[in-house]
N, C-alpha and C positions, 0 to 999 in steps of 0.2 A: 288435129281433126277434120276428119276428110268426110264432104260431102260426100251424101245418096245421090247418082244420077237415076234420073227417073226417064220411063217412056210413056208416054199418049195413050191408051187405049182407047175406042170405041166401039160400042158393040151395045146391038137393042135386048132393052130388058122388058119382060110382058108386064102393061100398064095395070093386069091387075092383079100382081105383083108386086108392084113398087112400091105401093103401101103398107106392104108389109117390111119390104128391108127400109124406107124411111121409120117407122116404130121401134121398129129391132134397132136402129141405130140408135135413136134418144132416148130408146130403155136403160143404152146401156152407154149413153152421151161420148158419141164416137162422130165422128165425121164417117158421110158414106165410102168414101175414099180409104177410111182404116181397115173399117168393116171387108168392104168387099176384099183391100191388101189380104188380109188376114184369113180372111174367108178360103180364096185361092191359095196362097202357101200353104193354109192346112190339109188343102187337097191334094197339093204333090204334095202334101209330105205324106199324106197315108196310101196314096199309088208309089209312091219309093217305097214304104215300109213292101209292102204287095209285092213288087217287085221282086225287093229281096229276099221273101218270104219264097219265091218262083224260083229263088237262084240258090237258097240255101236249103231248101227240100231235091236238088238234081242232082246236090253235094254227095259224092260217094266212098264207103267206107274204103278206097284205095288213098283216096283222097283227103281223108282223112289225117288216116296213117302217113305220110307225106308230109303234113302240112309241118309249120314250121312254129316254131312256137313265137309269142310275141316277146318276149322275153330277145330272141335273139334276132329276131326283125329289128327290135330298137340297138341295138348292141353295133348291129351291121351296119346303120341307117344311121352310128352314130348322137342317136337320141337320146340314147343311155346317161352321156355322159350334161344332159339340158339339165336332170332335173336335180 
């Protein structure tokens, strides 16, 4: 089993909001580290989803016509043999 590697983050958090952070963690029974990690990862995923939506909205009809079906991609990469 591979251990996770971590990087330490240090940042200032508004004092008037800190109590709400502590309360949210206590209510959910999680550490601040886990709560903040989860919140940051959720925010990153939502940001990436928005970028994907923008990229997909820029796909033209010509792009769609020239697209290769996923099954062909799997076959070209040899992934179909992994199933």
